[in-house]
PDB file of N, CA, C and O in Angstrom:
ATOM      1  N   MET A   1     115.200  78.223  26.658  1.00  0.00           N
ATOM      2  CA  MET A   1     115.430  78.370  28.050  1.00  0.00           C
ATOM      3  C   MET A   1     114.825  77.232  28.810  1.00  0.00           C
ATOM      4  O   MET A   1     113.709  76.808  28.508  1.00  0.00           O
ATOM      5  N   GLN A   2     115.517  76.737  29.770  1.00  0.00           N
ATOM      6  CA  GLN A   2     114.995  75.658  30.605  1.00  0.00           C
ATOM      7  C   GLN A   2     114.987  76.178  32.059  1.00  0.00           C
ATOM      8  O   GLN A   2     115.866  76.940  32.461  1.00  0.00           O
ATOM      9  N   LEU A   3     114.014  75.767  32.801  1.00  0.00           N
ATOM     10  CA  LEU A   3     113.884  76.182  34.191  1.00  0.00           C
ATOM     11  C   LEU A   3     113.908  74.980  35.100  1.00  0.00           C
ATOM     12  O   LEU A   3     113.358  73.924  34.788  1.00  0.00           O
ATOM     13  N   ASN A   4     114.549  75.162  36.215  1.00  0.00           N
ATOM     14  CA  ASN A   4     114.419  74.151  37.319  1.00  0.00           C
ATOM     15  C   ASN A   4     113.299  74.662  38.204  1.00  0.00           C
ATOM     16  O   ASN A   4     113.390  75.734  38.802  1.00  0.00           O
ATOM     17  N   VAL A   5     112.209  73.842  38.275  1.00  0.00           N
ATOM     18  CA  VAL A   5     111.072  74.199  38.991  1.00  0.00           C
ATOM     19  C   VAL A   5     111.022  73.427  40.321  1.00  0.00           C
ATOM     20  O   VAL A   5     110.989  72.196  40.296  1.00  0.00           O
ATOM     21  N   PRO A   6     111.015  74.109  41.483  1.00  0.00           N
ATOM     22  CA  PRO A   6     110.966  73.453  42.748  1.00  0.00           C
ATOM     23  C   PRO A   6     109.642  72.664  42.872  1.00  0.00           C
ATOM     24  O   PRO A   6     108.661  73.022  42.220  1.00  0.00           O
ATOM     25  N   PRO A   7     109.600  71.613  43.685  1.00  0.00           N
ATOM     26  CA  PRO A   7     108.423  70.764  43.808  1.00  0.00           C
ATOM     27  C   PRO A   7     107.163  71.506  44.141  1.00  0.00           C
ATOM     28  O   PRO A   7     106.109  71.182  43.592  1.00  0.00           O
ATOM     29  N   ASP A   8     107.216  72.480  45.009  1.00  0.00           N
ATOM     30  CA  ASP A   8     105.980  73.212  45.377  1.00  0.00           C
ATOM     31  C   ASP A   8     105.388  73.984  44.199  1.00  0.00           C
ATOM     32  O   ASP A   8     104.171  74.052  44.028  1.00  0.00           O
ATOM     33  N   LEU A   9     106.288  74.569  43.384  1.00  0.00           N
ATOM     34  CA  LEU A   9     105.814  75.325  42.228  1.00  0.00           C
ATOM     35  C   LEU A   9     105.283  74.378  41.129  1.00  0.00           C
ATOM     36  O   LEU A   9     104.323  74.692  40.425  1.00  0.00           O
ATOM     37  N   GLU A  10     105.948  73.203  41.009  1.00  0.00           N
ATOM     38  CA  GLU A  10     105.508  72.171  40.119  1.00  0.00           C
ATOM     39  C   GLU A  10     104.083  71.720  40.478  1.00  0.00           C
ATOM     40  O   GLU A  10     103.219  71.556  39.616  1.00  0.00           O
ATOM     41  N   ALA A  11     103.881  71.530  41.772  1.00  0.00           N
ATOM     42  CA  ALA A  11     102.546  71.113  42.223  1.00  0.00           C
ATOM     43  C   ALA A  11     101.468  72.153  41.863  1.00  0.00           C
ATOM     44  O   ALA A  11     100.367  71.792  41.446  1.00  0.00           O
ATOM     45  N   LEU A  12     101.795  73.438  42.027  1.00  0.00           N
ATOM     46  CA  LEU A  12     100.870  74.500  41.695  1.00  0.00           C
ATOM     47  C   LEU A  12     100.512  74.515  40.193  1.00  0.00           C
ATOM     48  O   LEU A  12      99.369  74.724  39.789  1.00  0.00           O
ATOM     49  N   ILE A  13     101.544  74.285  39.419  1.00  0.00           N
ATOM     50  CA  ILE A  13     101.347  74.279  37.962  1.00  0.00           C
ATOM     51  C   ILE A  13     100.484  73.076  37.543  1.00  0.00           C
ATOM     52  O   ILE A  13      99.596  73.200  36.699  1.00  0.00           O
ATOM     53  N   LYS A  14     100.761  71.916  38.148  1.00  0.00           N
ATOM     54  CA  LYS A  14      99.938  70.747  37.850  1.00  0.00           C
ATOM     55  C   LYS A  14      98.521  70.910  38.323  1.00  0.00           C
ATOM     56  O   LYS A  14      97.607  70.420  37.658  1.00  0.00           O
ATOM     57  N   LYS A  15      98.289  71.565  39.426  1.00  0.00           N
ATOM     58  CA  LYS A  15      96.943  71.836  39.951  1.00  0.00           C
ATOM     59  C   LYS A  15      96.159  72.712  38.937  1.00  0.00           C
ATOM     60  O   LYS A  15      94.990  72.471  38.636  1.00  0.00           O
ATOM     61  N   ARG A  16      96.885  73.754  38.425  1.00  0.00           N
ATOM     62  CA  ARG A  16      96.202  74.610  37.469  1.00  0.00           C
ATOM     63  C   ARG A  16      95.888  73.845  36.164  1.00  0.00           C
ATOM     64  O   ARG A  16      94.822  74.022  35.574  1.00  0.00           O
ATOM     65  N   LEU A  17      96.829  73.001  35.730  1.00  0.00           N
ATOM     66  CA  LEU A  17      96.587  72.212  34.521  1.00  0.00           C
ATOM     67  C   LEU A  17      95.361  71.261  34.720  1.00  0.00           C
ATOM     68  O   LEU A  17      94.564  71.079  33.799  1.00  0.00           O
ATOM     69  N   SER A  18      95.234  70.700  35.854  1.00  0.00           N
ATOM     70  CA  SER A  18      94.166  69.720  36.095  1.00  0.00           C
ATOM     71  C   SER A  18      92.792  70.424  36.122  1.00  0.00           C
ATOM     72  O   SER A  18      91.761  69.759  36.015  1.00  0.00           O
ATOM     73  N   SER A  19      92.771  71.787  36.266  1.00  0.00           N
ATOM     74  CA  SER A  19      91.528  72.513  36.251  1.00  0.00           C
ATOM     75  C   SER A  19      90.872  72.565  34.932  1.00  0.00           C
ATOM     76  O   SER A  19      89.684  72.869  34.833  1.00  0.00           O
ATOM     77  N   GLY A  20      91.655  72.261  33.857  1.00  0.00           N
ATOM     78  CA  GLY A  20      91.163  72.248  32.515  1.00  0.00           C
ATOM     79  C   GLY A  20      91.201  73.635  31.820  1.00  0.00           C
ATOM     80  O   GLY A  20      90.876  73.753  30.638  1.00  0.00           O
ATOM     81  N   GLY A  21      91.589  74.642  32.550  1.00  0.00           N
ATOM     82  CA  GLY A  21      91.591  75.985  32.002  1.00  0.00           C
ATOM     83  C   GLY A  21      92.915  76.318  31.261  1.00  0.00           C
ATOM     84  O   GLY A  21      93.058  77.419  30.728  1.00  0.00           O
ATOM     85  N   TYR A  22      93.816  75.430  31.230  1.00  0.00           N
ATOM     86  CA  TYR A  22      95.125  75.697  30.658  1.00  0.00           C
ATOM     87  C   TYR A  22      95.523  74.556  29.713  1.00  0.00           C
ATOM     88  O   TYR A  22      95.139  73.409  29.943  1.00  0.00           O
ATOM     89  N   THR A  23      96.265  74.848  28.685  1.00  0.00           N
ATOM     90  CA  THR A  23      96.646  73.799  27.738  1.00  0.00           C
ATOM     91  C   THR A  23      98.007  73.188  28.017  1.00  0.00           C
ATOM     92  O   THR A  23      98.277  72.074  27.568  1.00  0.00           O
ATOM     93  N   SER A  24      98.878  73.886  28.749  1.00  0.00           N
ATOM     94  CA  SER A  24     100.255  73.368  28.968  1.00  0.00           C
ATOM     95  C   SER A  24     100.839  74.151  30.187  1.00  0.00           C
ATOM     96  O   SER A  24     100.291  75.147  30.660  1.00  0.00           O
ATOM     97  N   ALA A  25     101.962  73.630  30.635  1.00  0.00           N
ATOM     98  CA  ALA A  25     102.658  74.332  31.719  1.00  0.00           C
ATOM     99  C   ALA A  25     103.058  75.748  31.221  1.00  0.00           C
ATOM    100  O   ALA A  25     102.987  76.722  31.970  1.00  0.00           O
ATOM    101  N   GLU A  26     103.451  75.826  30.022  1.00  0.00           N
ATOM    102  CA  GLU A  26     103.847  77.126  29.411  1.00  0.00           C
ATOM    103  C   GLU A  26     102.684  78.114  29.443  1.00  0.00           C
ATOM    104  O   GLU A  26     102.866  79.306  29.689  1.00  0.00           O
ATOM    105  N   ASP A  27     101.485  77.587  29.190  1.00  0.00           N
ATOM    106  CA  ASP A  27     100.252  78.455  29.245  1.00  0.00           C
ATOM    107  C   ASP A  27      99.988  78.960  30.632  1.00  0.00           C
ATOM    108  O   ASP A  27      99.598  80.114  30.810  1.00  0.00           O
ATOM    109  N   VAL A  28     100.203  78.077  31.670  1.00  0.00           N
ATOM    110  CA  VAL A  28     100.049  78.510  33.062  1.00  0.00           C
ATOM    111  C   VAL A  28     101.003  79.646  33.394  1.00  0.00           C
ATOM    112  O   VAL A  28     100.598  80.662  33.958  1.00  0.00           O
ATOM    113  N   LEU A  29     102.300  79.467  33.033  1.00  0.00           N
ATOM    114  CA  LEU A  29     103.303  80.454  33.320  1.00  0.00           C
ATOM    115  C   LEU A  29     103.023  81.753  32.528  1.00  0.00           C
ATOM    116  O   LEU A  29     103.135  82.845  33.087  1.00  0.00           O
ATOM    117  N   ARG A  30     102.668  81.644  31.259  1.00  0.00           N
ATOM    118  CA  ARG A  30     102.445  82.840  30.458  1.00  0.00           C
ATOM    119  C   ARG A  30     101.341  83.657  31.045  1.00  0.00           C
ATOM    120  O   ARG A  30     101.493  84.870  31.187  1.00  0.00           O
ATOM    121  N   ARG A  31     100.208  83.036  31.402  1.00  0.00           N
ATOM    122  CA  ARG A  31      99.089  83.740  31.906  1.00  0.00           C
ATOM    123  C   ARG A  31      99.438  84.401  33.239  1.00  0.00           C
ATOM    124  O   ARG A  31      99.053  85.540  33.505  1.00  0.00           O
ATOM    125  N   ALA A  32     100.186  83.650  34.082  1.00  0.00           N
ATOM    126  CA  ALA A  32     100.555  84.236  35.407  1.00  0.00           C
ATOM    127  C   ALA A  32     101.450  85.458  35.198  1.00  0.00           C
ATOM    128  O   ALA A  32     101.278  86.468  35.881  1.00  0.00           O
ATOM    129  N   LEU A  33     102.423  85.381  34.246  1.00  0.00           N
ATOM    130  CA  LEU A  33     103.297  86.522  34.037  1.00  0.00           C
ATOM    131  C   LEU A  33     102.539  87.694  33.411  1.00  0.00           C
ATOM    132  O   LEU A  33     102.784  88.852  33.748  1.00  0.00           O
ATOM    133  N   GLU A  34     101.600  87.376  32.480  1.00  0.00           N
ATOM    134  CA  GLU A  34     100.814  88.433  31.869  1.00  0.00           C
ATOM    135  C   GLU A  34      99.924  89.173  32.929  1.00  0.00           C
ATOM    136  O   GLU A  34      99.758  90.392  32.899  1.00  0.00           O
ATOM    137  N   ALA A  35      99.381  88.368  33.842  1.00  0.00           N
ATOM    138  CA  ALA A  35      98.560  88.950  34.903  1.00  0.00           C
ATOM    139  C   ALA A  35      99.425  89.844  35.829  1.00  0.00           C
ATOM    140  O   ALA A  35      99.002  90.915  36.262  1.00  0.00           O
ATOM    141  N   GLN A  36     100.599  89.376  36.097  1.00  0.00           N
ATOM    142  CA  GLN A  36     101.546  90.186  36.930  1.00  0.00           C
ATOM    143  C   GLN A  36     101.884  91.481  36.242  1.00  0.00           C
ATOM    144  O   GLN A  36     101.902  92.543  36.863  1.00  0.00           O
ATOM    145  N   ASP A  37     102.163  91.385  34.899  1.00  0.00           N
ATOM    146  CA  ASP A  37     102.468  92.623  34.190  1.00  0.00           C
ATOM    147  C   ASP A  37     101.337  93.573  34.224  1.00  0.00           C
ATOM    148  O   ASP A  37     101.540  94.771  34.421  1.00  0.00           O
ATOM    149  N   ALA A  38     100.143  93.087  34.041  1.00  0.00           N
ATOM    150  CA  ALA A  38      98.932  93.911  34.033  1.00  0.00           C
ATOM    151  C   ALA A  38      98.759  94.604  35.402  1.00  0.00           C
ATOM    152  O   ALA A  38      98.457  95.794  35.491  1.00  0.00           O
ATOM    153  N   GLN A  39      98.960  93.825  36.428  1.00  0.00           N
ATOM    154  CA  GLN A  39      98.837  94.351  37.800  1.00  0.00           C
ATOM    155  C   GLN A  39      99.855  95.430  38.091  1.00  0.00           C
ATOM    156  O   GLN A  39      99.536  96.427  38.739  1.00  0.00           O
ATOM    157  N   GLU A  40     101.096  95.242  37.613  1.00  0.00           N
ATOM    158  CA  GLU A  40     102.151  96.182  37.861  1.00  0.00           C
ATOM    159  C   GLU A  40     101.887  97.522  37.176  1.00  0.00           C
ATOM    160  O   GLU A  40     102.386  98.565  37.597  1.00  0.00           O
ATOM    161  N   SER A  41     101.081  97.462  36.101  1.00  0.00           N
ATOM    162  CA  SER A  41     100.783  98.687  35.389  1.00  0.00           C
ATOM    163  C   SER A  41      99.670  99.542  36.093  1.00  0.00           C
ATOM    164  O   SER A  41      99.415 100.678  35.693  1.00  0.00           O
ATOM    165  N   TRP A  42      99.042  98.990  37.106  1.00  0.00           N
ATOM    166  CA  TRP A  42      98.015  99.712  37.796  1.00  0.00           C
ATOM    167  C   TRP A  42      98.592 100.925  38.522  1.00  0.00           C
ATOM    168  O   TRP A  42      99.741 100.872  38.962  1.00  0.00           O
ATOM    169  N   THR A  43      97.882 101.952  38.655  1.00  0.00           N
ATOM    170  CA  THR A  43      98.318 103.093  39.429  1.00  0.00           C
ATOM    171  C   THR A  43      97.964 102.844  40.910  1.00  0.00           C
ATOM    172  O   THR A  43      97.182 101.958  41.255  1.00  0.00           O
ATOM    173  N   ASP A  44      98.562 103.645  41.724  1.00  0.00           N
ATOM    174  CA  ASP A  44      98.217 103.510  43.215  1.00  0.00           C
ATOM    175  C   ASP A  44      96.772 103.801  43.416  1.00  0.00           C
ATOM    176  O   ASP A  44      96.146 103.142  44.246  1.00  0.00           O
ATOM    177  N   GLU A  45      96.191 104.740  42.719  1.00  0.00           N
ATOM    178  CA  GLU A  45      94.785 105.112  42.856  1.00  0.00           C
ATOM    179  C   GLU A  45      93.905 103.928  42.457  1.00  0.00           C
ATOM    180  O   GLU A  45      92.915 103.645  43.132  1.00  0.00           O
ATOM    181  N   GLU A  46      94.251 103.230  41.366  1.00  0.00           N
ATOM    182  CA  GLU A  46      93.483 102.034  40.971  1.00  0.00           C
ATOM    183  C   GLU A  46      93.602 100.940  41.987  1.00  0.00           C
ATOM    184  O   GLU A  46      92.613 100.255  42.249  1.00  0.00           O
ATOM    185  N   ARG A  47      94.754 100.736  42.573  1.00  0.00           N
ATOM    186  CA  ARG A  47      94.941  99.711  43.611  1.00  0.00           C
ATOM    187  C   ARG A  47      94.098 100.071  44.848  1.00  0.00           C
ATOM    188  O   ARG A  47      93.436  99.211  45.428  1.00  0.00           O
ATOM    189  N   ARG A  48      94.135 101.341  45.235  1.00  0.00           N
ATOM    190  CA  ARG A  48      93.351 101.762  46.428  1.00  0.00           C
ATOM    191  C   ARG A  48      91.870 101.531  46.138  1.00  0.00           C
ATOM    192  O   ARG A  48      91.161 101.001  46.994  1.00  0.00           O
ATOM    193  N   ALA A  49      91.385 101.910  44.965  1.00  0.00           N
ATOM    194  CA  ALA A  49      89.986 101.750  44.618  1.00  0.00           C
ATOM    195  C   ALA A  49      89.575 100.299  44.675  1.00  0.00           C
ATOM    196  O   ALA A  49      88.527  99.969  45.229  1.00  0.00           O
ATOM    197  N   LEU A  50      90.416  99.401  44.090  1.00  0.00           N
ATOM    198  CA  LEU A  50      90.138  97.994  44.110  1.00  0.00           C
ATOM    199  C   LEU A  50      90.061  97.426  45.569  1.00  0.00           C
ATOM    200  O   LEU A  50      89.184  96.631  45.909  1.00  0.00           O
ATOM    201  N   SER A  51      91.026  97.882  46.397  1.00  0.00           N
ATOM    202  CA  SER A  51      91.095  97.470  47.794  1.00  0.00           C
ATOM    203  C   SER A  51      89.802  97.943  48.522  1.00  0.00           C
ATOM    204  O   SER A  51      89.239  97.204  49.329  1.00  0.00           O
ATOM    205  N   ALA A  52      89.373  99.106  48.242  1.00  0.00           N
ATOM    206  CA  ALA A  52      88.188  99.655  48.903  1.00  0.00           C
ATOM    207  C   ALA A  52      86.947  98.843  48.476  1.00  0.00           C
ATOM    208  O   ALA A  52      86.054  98.591  49.284  1.00  0.00           O
ATOM    209  N   HIS A  53      86.912  98.451  47.232  1.00  0.00           N
ATOM    210  CA  HIS A  53      85.732  97.650  46.749  1.00  0.00           C
ATOM    211  C   HIS A  53      85.744  96.308  47.428  1.00  0.00           C
ATOM    212  O   HIS A  53      84.695  95.807  47.834  1.00  0.00           O
ATOM    213  N   ILE A  54      86.930  95.708  47.562  1.00  0.00           N
ATOM    214  CA  ILE A  54      87.029  94.374  48.186  1.00  0.00           C
ATOM    215  C   ILE A  54      86.663  94.485  49.697  1.00  0.00           C
ATOM    216  O   ILE A  54      85.970  93.627  50.243  1.00  0.00           O
ATOM    217  N   GLU A  55      87.141  95.540  50.331  1.00  0.00           N
ATOM    218  CA  GLU A  55      86.864  95.731  51.742  1.00  0.00           C
ATOM    219  C   GLU A  55      85.380  95.909  51.971  1.00  0.00           C
ATOM    220  O   GLU A  55      84.821  95.335  52.906  1.00  0.00           O
ATOM    221  N   GLU A  56      84.714  96.726  51.099  1.00  0.00           N
ATOM    222  CA  GLU A  56      83.283  96.906  51.225  1.00  0.00           C
ATOM    223  C   GLU A  56      82.534  95.610  51.010  1.00  0.00           C
ATOM    224  O   GLU A  56      81.515  95.370  51.658  1.00  0.00           O
ATOM    225  N   GLY A  57      83.015  94.781  50.121  1.00  0.00           N
ATOM    226  CA  GLY A  57      82.397  93.461  49.873  1.00  0.00           C
ATOM    227  C   GLY A  57      82.468  92.556  51.136  1.00  0.00           C
ATOM    228  O   GLY A  57      81.508  91.863  51.473  1.00  0.00           O
ATOM    229  N   TYR A  58      83.641  92.589  51.820  1.00  0.00           N
ATOM    230  CA  TYR A  58      83.831  91.818  53.041  1.00  0.00           C
ATOM    231  C   TYR A  58      82.888  92.340  54.113  1.00  0.00           C
ATOM    232  O   TYR A  58      82.273  91.550  54.829  1.00  0.00           O
ATOM    233  N   LEU A  59      82.764  93.639  54.234  1.00  0.00           N
ATOM    234  CA  LEU A  59      81.890  94.224  55.245  1.00  0.00           C
ATOM    235  C   LEU A  59      80.410  93.852  54.967  1.00  0.00           C
ATOM    236  O   LEU A  59      79.643  93.547  55.880  1.00  0.00           O
ATOM    237  N   GLN A  60      80.050  93.891  53.669  1.00  0.00           N
ATOM    238  CA  GLN A  60      78.687  93.528  53.330  1.00  0.00           C
ATOM    239  C   GLN A  60      78.376  92.077  53.690  1.00  0.00           C
ATOM    240  O   GLN A  60      77.319  91.748  54.231  1.00  0.00           O
ATOM    241  N   ALA A  61      79.376  91.203  53.355  1.00  0.00           N
ATOM    242  CA  ALA A  61      79.190  89.792  53.747  1.00  0.00           C
ATOM    243  C   ALA A  61      79.068  89.624  55.248  1.00  0.00           C
ATOM    244  O   ALA A  61      78.223  88.860  55.715  1.00  0.00           O
ATOM    245  N   GLU A  62      79.872  90.303  55.994  1.00  0.00           N
ATOM    246  CA  GLU A  62      79.793  90.236  57.439  1.00  0.00           C
ATOM    247  C   GLU A  62      78.409  90.684  57.998  1.00  0.00           C
ATOM    248  O   GLU A  62      77.924  90.196  59.019  1.00  0.00           O
ATOM    249  N   ARG A  63      77.833  91.622  57.273  1.00  0.00           N
ATOM    250  CA  ARG A  63      76.499  92.106  57.681  1.00  0.00           C
ATOM    251  C   ARG A  63      75.384  91.241  57.155  1.00  0.00           C
ATOM    252  O   ARG A  63      74.218  91.520  57.436  1.00  0.00           O
ATOM    253  N   GLY A  64      75.689  90.201  56.405  1.00  0.00           N
ATOM    254  CA  GLY A  64      74.717  89.348  55.767  1.00  0.00           C
ATOM    255  C   GLY A  64      73.987  89.907  54.583  1.00  0.00           C
ATOM    256  O   GLY A  64      72.868  89.500  54.271  1.00  0.00           O
ATOM    257  N   GLU A  65      74.626  90.839  53.928  1.00  0.00           N
ATOM    258  CA  GLU A  65      74.042  91.512  52.758  1.00  0.00           C
ATOM    259  C   GLU A  65      74.434  90.867  51.453  1.00  0.00           C
ATOM    260  O   GLU A  65      74.690  91.562  50.469  1.00  0.00           O
ATOM    261  N   LEU A  66      74.488  89.494  51.426  1.00  0.00           N
ATOM    262  CA  LEU A  66      74.877  88.838  50.212  1.00  0.00           C
ATOM    263  C   LEU A  66      73.639  88.639  49.355  1.00  0.00           C
ATOM    264  O   LEU A  66      72.514  88.646  49.853  1.00  0.00           O
ATOM    265  N   ILE A  67      73.865  88.459  48.043  1.00  0.00           N
ATOM    266  CA  ILE A  67      72.799  88.202  47.124  1.00  0.00           C
ATOM    267  C   ILE A  67      73.100  86.803  46.432  1.00  0.00           C
ATOM    268  O   ILE A  67      74.246  86.364  46.339  1.00  0.00           O
ATOM    269  N   ASP A  68      72.046  86.181  45.984  1.00  0.00           N
ATOM    270  CA  ASP A  68      72.291  84.870  45.353  1.00  0.00           C
ATOM    271  C   ASP A  68      72.788  85.022  43.882  1.00  0.00           C
ATOM    272  O   ASP A  68      72.779  86.117  43.319  1.00  0.00           O
ATOM    273  N   GLY A  69      73.200  83.933  43.315  1.00  0.00           N
ATOM    274  CA  GLY A  69      73.848  83.979  41.992  1.00  0.00           C
ATOM    275  C   GLY A  69      72.917  84.509  40.911  1.00  0.00           C
ATOM    276  O   GLY A  69      73.377  85.212  40.011  1.00  0.00           O
ATOM    277  N   THR A  70      71.609  84.196  40.966  1.00  0.00           N
ATOM    278  CA  THR A  70      70.686  84.680  39.954  1.00  0.00           C
ATOM    279  C   THR A  70      70.549  86.165  40.009  1.00  0.00           C
ATOM    280  O   THR A  70      70.536  86.833  38.975  1.00  0.00           O
ATOM    281  N   GLU A  71      70.443  86.703  41.223  1.00  0.00           N
ATOM    282  CA  GLU A  71      70.288  88.148  41.381  1.00  0.00           C
ATOM    283  C   GLU A  71      71.592  88.845  40.940  1.00  0.00           C
ATOM    284  O   GLU A  71      71.547  89.921  40.343  1.00  0.00           O
ATOM    285  N   ALA A  72      72.738  88.239  41.232  1.00  0.00           N
ATOM    286  CA  ALA A  72      74.021  88.841  40.803  1.00  0.00           C
ATOM    287  C   ALA A  72      74.037  88.865  39.289  1.00  0.00           C
ATOM    288  O   ALA A  72      74.401  89.897  38.726  1.00  0.00           O
ATOM    289  N   GLN A  73      73.669  87.806  38.591  1.00  0.00           N
ATOM    290  CA  GLN A  73      73.723  87.762  37.177  1.00  0.00           C
ATOM    291  C   GLN A  73      72.717  88.824  36.593  1.00  0.00           C
ATOM    292  O   GLN A  73      73.034  89.466  35.592  1.00  0.00           O
ATOM    293  N   ARG A  74      71.608  88.993  37.164  1.00  0.00           N
ATOM    294  CA  ARG A  74      70.614  89.986  36.732  1.00  0.00           C
ATOM    295  C   ARG A  74      71.225  91.392  36.893  1.00  0.00           C
ATOM    296  O   ARG A  74      71.099  92.227  35.997  1.00  0.00           O
ATOM    297  N   ASP A  75      71.886  91.650  38.033  1.00  0.00           N
ATOM    298  CA  ASP A  75      72.470  93.019  38.211  1.00  0.00           C
ATOM    299  C   ASP A  75      73.598  93.285  37.253  1.00  0.00           C
ATOM    300  O   ASP A  75      73.732  94.396  36.740  1.00  0.00           O
ATOM    301  N   ILE A  76      74.428  92.261  37.001  1.00  0.00           N
ATOM    302  CA  ILE A  76      75.555  92.423  36.085  1.00  0.00           C
ATOM    303  C   ILE A  76      75.034  92.653  34.613  1.00  0.00           C
ATOM    304  O   ILE A  76      75.575  93.463  33.860  1.00  0.00           O
ATOM    305  N   GLN A  77      73.995  91.920  34.272  1.00  0.00           N
ATOM    306  CA  GLN A  77      73.416  92.099  32.916  1.00  0.00           C
ATOM    307  C   GLN A  77      72.817  93.502  32.810  1.00  0.00           C
ATOM    308  O   GLN A  77      72.944  94.127  31.757  1.00  0.00           O
ATOM    309  N   ALA A  78      72.167  94.025  33.861  1.00  0.00           N
ATOM    310  CA  ALA A  78      71.619  95.348  33.841  1.00  0.00           C
ATOM    311  C   ALA A  78      72.796  96.397  33.681  1.00  0.00           C
ATOM    312  O   ALA A  78      72.643  97.380  32.955  1.00  0.00           O
ATOM    313  N   MET A  79      73.907  96.181  34.334  1.00  0.00           N
ATOM    314  CA  MET A  79      75.034  97.068  34.212  1.00  0.00           C
ATOM    315  C   MET A  79      75.567  97.097  32.749  1.00  0.00           C
ATOM    316  O   MET A  79      75.852  98.149  32.177  1.00  0.00           O
ATOM    317  N   LYS A  80      75.676  95.894  32.202  1.00  0.00           N
ATOM    318  CA  LYS A  80      76.157  95.744  30.814  1.00  0.00           C
ATOM    319  C   LYS A  80      75.216  96.446  29.848  1.00  0.00           C
ATOM    320  O   LYS A  80      75.644  97.164  28.944  1.00  0.00           O
ATOM    321  N   ASP A  81      73.891  96.216  30.067  1.00  0.00           N
ATOM    322  CA  ASP A  81      72.917  96.845  29.171  1.00  0.00           C
ATOM    323  C   ASP A  81      73.001  98.402  29.250  1.00  0.00           C
ATOM    324  O   ASP A  81      72.958  99.095  28.233  1.00  0.00           O
ATOM    325  N   ASN A  82      73.122  98.910  30.486  1.00  0.00           N
ATOM    326  CA  ASN A  82      73.297 100.365  30.639  1.00  0.00           C
ATOM    327  C   ASN A  82      74.580 100.870  29.945  1.00  0.00           C
ATOM    328  O   ASN A  82      74.596 101.909  29.286  1.00  0.00           O
ATOM    329  N   TRP A  83      75.622 100.101  30.123  1.00  0.00           N
ATOM    330  CA  TRP A  83      76.914 100.488  29.454  1.00  0.00           C
ATOM    331  C   TRP A  83      76.763 100.549  27.935  1.00  0.00           C
ATOM    332  O   TRP A  83      77.216 101.498  27.294  1.00  0.00           O
ATOM    333  N   HIS A  84      76.133  99.542  27.377  1.00  0.00           N
ATOM    334  CA  HIS A  84      75.891  99.477  25.919  1.00  0.00           C
ATOM    335  C   HIS A  84      74.997 100.627  25.472  1.00  0.00           C
ATOM    336  O   HIS A  84      75.242 101.214  24.419  1.00  0.00           O
ATOM    337  N   ARG A  85      73.955 100.967  26.256  1.00  0.00           N
ATOM    338  CA  ARG A  85      73.077 102.037  25.847  1.00  0.00           C
ATOM    339  C   ARG A  85      73.813 103.399  25.896  1.00  0.00           C
ATOM    340  O   ARG A  85      73.641 104.263  25.037  1.00  0.00           O
ATOM    341  N   GLU A  86      74.657 103.537  26.972  1.00  0.00           N
ATOM    342  CA  GLU A  86      75.411 104.859  27.029  1.00  0.00           C
ATOM    343  C   GLU A  86      76.414 104.951  25.854  1.00  0.00           C
ATOM    344  O   GLU A  86      76.551 106.013  25.246  1.00  0.00           O
ATOM    345  N   ARG A  87      77.076 103.902  25.552  1.00  0.00           N
ATOM    346  CA  ARG A  87      78.028 103.904  24.401  1.00  0.00           C
ATOM    347  C   ARG A  87      77.346 104.200  23.111  1.00  0.00           C
ATOM    348  O   ARG A  87      77.823 104.999  22.305  1.00  0.00           O
ATOM    349  N   SER A  88      76.185 103.532  22.906  1.00  0.00           N
ATOM    350  CA  SER A  88      75.487 103.757  21.602  1.00  0.00           C
ATOM    351  C   SER A  88      74.894 105.081  21.454  1.00  0.00           C
ATOM    352  O   SER A  88      74.750 105.562  20.330  1.00  0.00           O
ATOM    353  N   SER A  89      74.522 105.736  22.558  1.00  0.00           N
ATOM    354  CA  SER A  89      73.925 107.114  22.514  1.00  0.00           C
ATOM    355  C   SER A  89      75.063 108.149  22.294  1.00  0.00           C
ATOM    356  O   SER A  89      74.767 109.261  21.859  1.00  0.00           O
ATOM    357  N   LYS A  90      76.322 107.836  22.571  1.00  0.00           N
ATOM    358  CA  LYS A  90      77.416 108.752  22.377  1.00  0.00           C
ATOM    359  C   LYS A  90      77.948 108.711  20.928  1.00  0.00           C
ATOM    360  O   LYS A  90      78.701 109.594  20.520  1.00  0.00           O
ATOM    361  N   GLN A  91      77.561 107.707  20.176  1.00  0.00           N
ATOM    362  CA  GLN A  91      78.063 107.551  18.857  1.00  0.00           C
ATOM    363  C   GLN A  91      77.230 108.284  17.847  1.00  0.00           C
ATOM    364  O   GLN A  91      77.533 108.249  16.654  1.00  0.00           O
TER     365      GLN A  91
END
């Protein structure tokens, strides 16, 4: 299959390629389509929950309740550790 890609889409693909995170134009398109498929499989409840989390994040930022990267990494690591502990205790 061959595609005729309009200039604006070609520019987006080239931009993604220049980021170094993709190996080819086909890789860019494949990942975009896979992400779209994954998103389409979300339930309305999952979409609402995600939107609520994003909205809460915006509100926290507006209130100045941001944390620095080190603190965020520490919090994420603590969540991962808790998740691992819970999983290992269930086995």
